[in-house]
C-alpha positions as CSV (number, residue, x, y, z in Angstrom):
1,X,-10.0,10.4,30.6
2,X,-7.6,7.5,29.5
3,X,-8.6,5.9,25.9
4,X,-7.2,3.1,23.6
5,X,-7.6,4.3,19.8
6,X,-9.2,2.0,18.2
7,X,-8.0,3.8,14.8
8,X,-5.7,6.3,13.7
9,X,-6.7,10.0,14.4
10,X,-5.0,12.8,13.1
11,X,-3.3,14.8,15.6
12,X,-3.9,12.3,18.4
13,X,-2.0,8.9,17.9
14,X,-2.0,5.6,15.9
15,X,-4.6,3.1,16.3
16,X,-3.1,1.3,19.7
17,X,-1.7,4.2,21.2
18,X,-2.8,4.7,25.2
19,X,-4.1,8.9,25.3
20,X,-5.0,10.9,28.6
21,X,-7.6,13.2,27.2
22,X,-10.2,15.5,28.5
23,X,-13.6,13.8,29.2
24,X,-15.8,15.7,27.4
25,X,-14.1,14.9,24.2
26,X,-13.4,10.8,24.6
27,X,-17.3,11.1,25.6
28,X,-18.9,13.1,23.4
29,X,-17.0,12.8,20.4
30,X,-14.0,9.6,20.6
31,X,-16.4,7.2,21.9
32,X,-19.8,7.6,19.7
33,X,-17.7,7.8,17.2
34,X,-15.8,4.4,17.7
35,X,-12.8,6.3,17.4
36,X,-11.6,5.0,20.8
37,X,-12.8,3.1,23.8
38,X,-12.2,3.5,28.0
39,X,-8.7,2.2,29.3
40,X,-10.0,-0.3,31.7
41,X,-7.0,-2.0,32.8
42,X,-8.4,-5.3,31.1
43,X,-8.0,-3.2,28.0
44,X,-4.8,-2.5,28.6
45,X,-3.1,-5.7,29.4
46,X,-4.9,-7.1,26.5
47,X,-3.5,-4.9,24.2
48,X,-0.2,-5.3,25.9
49,X,-0.2,-8.7,24.8
50,X,-1.7,-8.4,21.8
51,X,1.6,-5.8,21.0
52,X,3.4,-8.7,22.3
53,X,2.4,-11.3,19.2
54,X,2.5,-8.8,16.7
55,X,6.2,-8.4,17.7
56,X,6.7,-11.6,17.6
57,X,5.0,-12.3,14.6
58,X,7.2,-9.8,12.8
59,X,10.8,-11.4,14.0
60,X,9.1,-14.9,12.7
61,X,8.6,-13.0,9.2
62,X,12.1,-11.3,9.2
63,X,13.9,-14.5,10.1
64,X,11.8,-16.2,6.9
65,X,13.0,-13.4,4.6
66,X,16.7,-13.8,5.4
67,X,16.5,-16.7,4.8
68,X,14.5,-17.0,1.5
69,X,16.6,-14.0,0.5
70,X,19.9,-16.2,1.5
71,X,18.7,-18.8,-0.9
72,X,17.5,-17.0,-3.5
73,X,20.2,-14.1,-3.7
74,X,22.2,-14.0,-7.5
75,X,20.5,-16.9,-8.4
76,X,20.1,-17.5,-12.1
77,X,16.7,-19.2,-13.3
78,X,16.2,-19.8,-17.1
79,X,12.8,-20.0,-19.1
80,X,12.4,-21.3,-22.6
81,X,9.8,-18.9,-24.4
82,X,9.0,-18.8,-28.2
83,X,10.1,-16.2,-30.2
84,X,11.1,-14.5,-33.1
85,X,14.3,-15.4,-35.4
86,X,15.0,-11.5,-34.2
87,X,14.5,-12.2,-30.8
88,X,11.3,-10.6,-29.9
89,X,9.1,-13.0,-27.6
90,X,5.6,-13.9,-28.8
91,X,3.9,-13.5,-26.1
92,X,5.7,-11.5,-22.9
93,X,7.0,-12.9,-19.0
94,X,4.9,-11.5,-16.6
95,X,5.6,-11.2,-12.8
96,X,3.3,-15.0,-12.5
97,X,5.3,-16.0,-15.3
98,X,8.8,-15.5,-12.9
99,X,7.0,-16.9,-9.6
100,X,6.1,-20.3,-11.3
101,X,9.4,-20.8,-12.4
102,X,10.6,-19.8,-9.1
103,X,8.8,-21.7,-7.2
104,X,9.2,-24.7,-9.2
105,X,12.8,-24.5,-8.9
106,X,13.2,-24.1,-5.2
107,X,9.2,-25.1,-4.2
108,X,8.6,-21.0,-2.0
109,X,6.0,-19.7,-2.9
110,X,6.1,-15.9,-3.6
111,X,3.6,-13.1,-4.6
112,X,3.0,-10.8,-7.0
113,X,3.9,-8.4,-4.3
114,X,7.4,-9.1,-3.2
115,X,8.5,-9.1,-7.4
116,X,10.0,-5.8,-8.6
117,X,10.3,-6.2,-12.6
118,X,9.3,-4.7,-16.1
119,X,7.3,-6.9,-18.6
120,X,10.3,-8.6,-20.5
121,X,9.3,-9.1,-24.7
122,X,12.8,-9.9,-25.9
123,X,15.1,-12.7,-25.0
124,X,18.3,-12.1,-22.8
125,X,18.7,-11.7,-18.9
126,X,17.4,-9.6,-17.0
127,X,17.5,-8.4,-13.5
128,X,14.6,-9.1,-10.8
129,X,14.7,-7.5,-7.7
130,X,12.3,-9.3,-4.7
131,X,11.5,-7.8,-2.1
132,X,10.4,-9.7,1.2
133,X,9.8,-7.0,3.7
134,X,10.7,-3.5,2.8
135,X,14.5,-3.7,4.4
136,X,15.6,-7.3,3.2
137,X,15.2,-7.4,-1.0
138,X,17.6,-9.7,-3.3
139,X,18.6,-9.6,-6.9
140,X,17.9,-12.3,-9.0
141,X,18.6,-13.3,-12.6
142,X,16.3,-15.1,-15.5
143,X,18.2,-16.0,-18.5
144,X,14.8,-15.8,-21.8
145,X,15.5,-18.3,-23.7
146,X,14.7,-19.3,-27.5
147,X,12.4,-22.5,-27.0
């Protein structure tokens, strides 16, 4: 019996896979537990269209990530912060602070998920990695100076 998996199932496959299983397994376990649905022609065509739409969206996301990478790669952003005479900040520079500076300078709104950095607590230059997809990353520099 042909089924379409509605959820990932260990040993059987991932969501959206079309599998041929024994009729009793499908009727007594997979279907009642909403793990799978019967693979009718209409559902298989709908699934194919959905997969095609997801591929198109992934291509668009990859293109946008590539554009952002080219625009931000190697840029330096300056941040003025209050600090002691020894160069220690009264507060700290967090991911959100850096994201605000990037948004002001470029107009691009990124999320905390896009940034990889440690909290900055002293004046100086720091390298920060921005990750747009698992394959597209770029490195920027922030220069924290005394205000």
